[in-house]
C-alpha positions as CSV (number, residue, x, y, z in Angstrom):
1,M,88.9,104.5,97.5
2,A,92.4,106.0,97.5
3,Q,94.3,106.6,94.3
4,H,96.8,103.8,94.6
5,Q,95.1,101.5,97.1
6,N,94.5,98.6,94.7
7,L,98.2,98.4,93.8
8,L,99.3,98.9,97.4
9,Q,97.2,96.1,98.7
10,N,98.8,93.7,96.2
11,V,102.3,94.4,97.4
12,Y,103.3,91.8,100.0
13,L,104.4,94.5,102.6
14,F,100.9,96.1,102.6
15,K,98.7,93.1,101.8
16,G,96.0,92.7,104.5
17,L,96.1,96.2,105.8
18,S,92.8,98.0,106.3
19,A,91.6,100.6,103.9
20,P,92.4,103.4,106.4
21,H,95.9,102.1,106.8
22,L,96.4,101.9,103.0
23,D,95.1,105.5,102.8
24,L,97.9,106.6,105.1
25,I,100.5,104.9,103.0
26,N,98.9,106.4,99.9
27,E,99.3,109.8,101.4
28,V,103.1,109.5,101.5
29,A,103.3,108.1,97.9
30,S,103.6,110.0,94.6
31,V,103.9,109.0,91.0
32,E,106.9,109.5,88.8
33,I,107.0,109.0,85.0
34,Y,109.9,107.5,83.2
35,G,110.5,107.1,79.5
36,A,112.0,104.0,77.8
37,G,115.7,103.7,78.8
38,D,115.4,106.2,81.7
39,D,117.3,105.2,84.9
40,V,115.1,104.9,87.9
41,F,118.2,104.5,90.0
42,S,121.8,103.1,89.5
43,Q,123.8,100.5,91.3
44,G,125.7,102.1,94.1
45,D,123.2,105.0,94.5
46,K,122.0,105.9,98.0
47,A,118.6,104.2,98.4
48,M,115.8,106.7,99.0
49,A,112.5,105.0,98.2
50,L,110.4,101.9,97.6
51,Y,108.9,101.6,94.1
52,I,105.8,100.0,92.7
53,V,105.2,99.8,88.9
54,K,101.8,101.4,88.3
55,Y,102.1,101.0,84.5
56,G,104.9,99.8,82.3
57,S,107.9,97.6,82.9
58,V,111.4,98.0,84.5
59,R,114.6,96.0,84.1
60,I,116.7,95.3,87.1
61,L,120.4,95.0,86.1
62,Q,123.6,94.2,88.1
63,K,127.0,95.2,86.9
64,T,129.7,92.5,87.1
65,H,133.3,93.2,88.1
66,S,134.2,93.1,84.4
67,G,131.6,95.9,83.8
68,E,129.0,93.8,82.0
69,N,125.3,94.3,82.9
70,I,123.4,91.1,83.9
71,E,119.6,91.2,83.9
72,I,118.4,90.1,87.3
73,A,114.7,90.6,86.6
74,A,112.1,92.3,84.4
75,L,109.2,93.7,86.4
76,G,105.8,94.7,85.1
77,T,102.7,96.4,86.3
78,G,102.0,95.7,90.0
79,S,105.6,94.7,90.7
80,H,107.6,96.4,93.4
81,F,111.3,96.9,94.1
82,G,113.7,98.7,96.4
83,E,112.3,97.5,99.7
84,M,115.4,95.8,101.1
85,A,117.5,99.0,101.5
86,F,114.6,100.4,103.6
87,V,115.8,98.0,106.3
88,D,119.6,98.0,106.0
89,G,120.2,101.4,104.5
90,E,122.8,100.0,102.1
91,P,123.4,101.5,98.6
92,R,121.5,100.1,95.7
93,S,122.8,96.6,94.8
94,A,121.5,96.9,91.2
95,S,120.2,99.4,88.7
96,A,116.6,99.9,87.7
97,V,115.9,101.0,84.1
98,A,112.6,101.7,82.4
99,I,112.0,99.3,79.5
100,E,109.1,101.4,78.2
101,K,107.2,104.4,79.4
102,C,106.4,103.8,83.0
103,E,104.4,105.3,85.8
104,I,106.0,104.3,89.1
105,I,104.6,104.9,92.6
106,Y,107.4,106.3,94.7
107,I,107.3,105.9,98.5
108,P,110.2,107.8,100.1
109,Y,111.9,105.9,102.9
110,A,111.8,109.0,105.2
111,N,108.0,109.3,104.8
112,L,107.4,105.6,105.2
113,S,109.7,105.5,108.3
114,Q,107.9,108.4,109.9
115,L,104.5,106.7,109.2
116,L,105.6,103.5,110.8
117,K,107.0,105.3,113.9
118,T,103.6,106.9,114.4
119,N,101.4,103.9,113.5
120,P,102.7,100.8,115.4
121,A,100.0,98.5,113.9
122,I,101.1,99.3,110.4
123,A,104.8,98.9,111.5
124,V,104.3,95.5,113.0
125,H,102.5,94.3,109.8
126,V,105.1,95.7,107.4
127,Y,108.1,94.4,109.3
128,R,106.5,91.0,109.8
129,E,105.7,90.7,106.1
130,L,109.2,91.9,105.2
131,A,110.8,89.3,107.5
132,H,108.7,86.5,105.9
133,F,109.6,87.7,102.4
134,L,113.4,87.9,103.2
135,C,113.3,84.4,104.9
136,G,111.8,83.0,101.7
137,R,114.5,84.7,99.6
138,L,117.2,83.4,101.9
139,R,115.8,79.8,101.6
140,M,115.8,80.1,97.8
141,T,119.4,81.4,97.8
142,T,120.5,78.6,100.1
143,Q,118.8,76.0,97.8
144,D,120.5,77.6,94.8
145,L,123.9,77.6,96.4
146,G,123.4,74.0,97.4
147,F,122.4,73.0,93.9
148,A,125.4,75.0,92.4
149,R,127.8,73.4,94.8
150,E,126.4,69.9,94.1
151,K,126.7,70.5,90.4
152,N,130.3,71.8,90.7
153,L,131.3,68.8,92.8
154,S,129.9,66.4,90.2
155,H,132.2,67.7,87.6
156,F,135.3,66.6,89.4
């Protein structure tokens, strides 16, 4: 079994792929080690990779217009982040900072993109899963906005 295959198969993008397909993804992945407080990336950086927490935890922070950092999420072992910019090529919308010593699987977008170009079955699977995930996020955002608007209107 490939080195990171268990973690890869638990990420929604790769869930359900065959062992040989997971091996191909594993081949383009590497592991990076971060210490507590180390930046994985910063808001506004050019997005270069998808990340999966192999061990440890990471805080996702977004800087407000006033310069204050707001915690968006705390992610632990098995969590993933950084996949949205793979599709839209936009800069990082938040920062990722190691909470503690972490081992993080790093999958460069360039390598993943090349793999998807040469393996249509993997590409269809990954893009379909990404579309489902983003639809779910959009639905939650729509509900949150509706709730916030309803709450604000009830104050008048």
